[in-house]
C-alpha positions as CSV (number, residue, x, y, z in Angstrom):
1,G,-12.4,8.9,-16.4
2,A,-10.9,5.6,-14.8
3,Q,-8.0,7.8,-13.4
4,C,-10.0,10.7,-11.8
5,S,-8.6,11.6,-8.3
6,R,-5.8,9.3,-8.8
7,C,-2.0,10.1,-8.8
8,F,1.1,8.8,-9.5
9,F,3.8,7.7,-6.8
10,T,7.1,6.2,-6.1
11,T,8.0,4.8,-2.8
12,E,11.3,4.8,-0.8
13,K,11.9,1.2,-2.3
14,G,11.8,2.4,-5.7
15,F,8.3,1.0,-6.5
16,M,6.1,3.0,-8.9
17,G,2.1,3.1,-8.8
18,V,-1.2,5.0,-9.0
19,G,-3.3,5.6,-5.9
20,P,-5.6,8.0,-4.6
21,S,-4.8,11.6,-5.3
22,V,-5.2,12.3,-1.3
23,A,-2.2,9.9,-0.7
24,R,0.8,11.8,0.7
25,E,4.3,11.0,1.9
26,G,4.4,8.7,4.9
27,D,1.5,6.8,4.0
28,L,2.0,2.9,4.1
29,I,1.3,0.6,1.2
30,C,0.0,-2.7,2.6
31,V,-1.1,-6.1,1.2
32,L,-3.7,-7.0,3.6
33,F,-5.0,-10.7,4.0
34,G,-7.9,-11.4,1.9
35,G,-7.3,-8.3,0.0
36,E,-7.0,-8.5,-3.9
37,V,-5.1,-5.3,-4.4
38,P,-2.6,-3.5,-2.1
39,Y,-4.1,-0.6,0.2
40,I,-2.8,2.7,1.1
41,L,-2.8,3.2,5.0
42,R,-2.3,6.4,6.9
43,S,-1.2,6.5,10.7
44,I,-3.8,8.6,12.5
45,E,-3.1,8.1,16.4
46,N,-2.3,5.5,19.1
47,G,-1.2,2.8,16.7
48,H,-4.3,3.0,14.6
49,Y,-4.6,3.7,10.8
50,K,-6.9,5.0,8.2
51,M,-7.7,3.4,4.8
52,I,-6.9,5.9,2.5
53,G,-7.9,3.7,-0.6
54,Q,-6.6,1.1,-3.0
55,C,-3.7,1.4,-5.3
56,Y,-2.2,-0.3,-8.0
57,T,1.8,-0.8,-7.3
58,H,4.0,-2.3,-9.8
59,G,6.1,-5.5,-8.3
60,I,3.8,-6.2,-5.6
61,M,0.6,-6.9,-7.3
62,D,0.7,-10.8,-8.2
63,G,1.9,-12.2,-5.0
64,E,5.4,-11.0,-5.0
65,V,5.2,-9.7,-1.6
66,I,4.0,-13.0,-0.1
67,R,7.2,-14.3,-1.8
68,G,9.2,-11.3,-0.4
69,A,7.9,-11.9,3.3
70,I,8.9,-15.6,3.2
71,Q,12.2,-14.4,2.0
72,G,12.6,-11.7,4.8
73,Q,12.1,-8.7,2.5
74,Y,8.9,-7.7,3.7
75,R,7.2,-8.2,7.5
76,Y,4.1,-9.2,8.6
77,E,2.3,-6.5,10.7
78,D,-1.0,-5.9,12.4
79,F,-3.0,-2.9,11.7
80,A,-6.0,-1.3,13.8
81,I,-8.0,0.3,11.0
């Protein structure tokens, strides 16, 4: 099915979503420039990150994160993947 190997999650800020079943506490949900959906990243070492996969996160799918960044709710950050 479409949800095979997927899991439900909630974030520290109260967002709910569905992502890869290998996602775990401490992973980051990021909206990457040029990406069509949010991605889950995991810190691995020396400031580098591993891409875990795409996710659906209610409340940040339709440009809300860009508006939030402009208002100071979110920050821009560079990631070495």
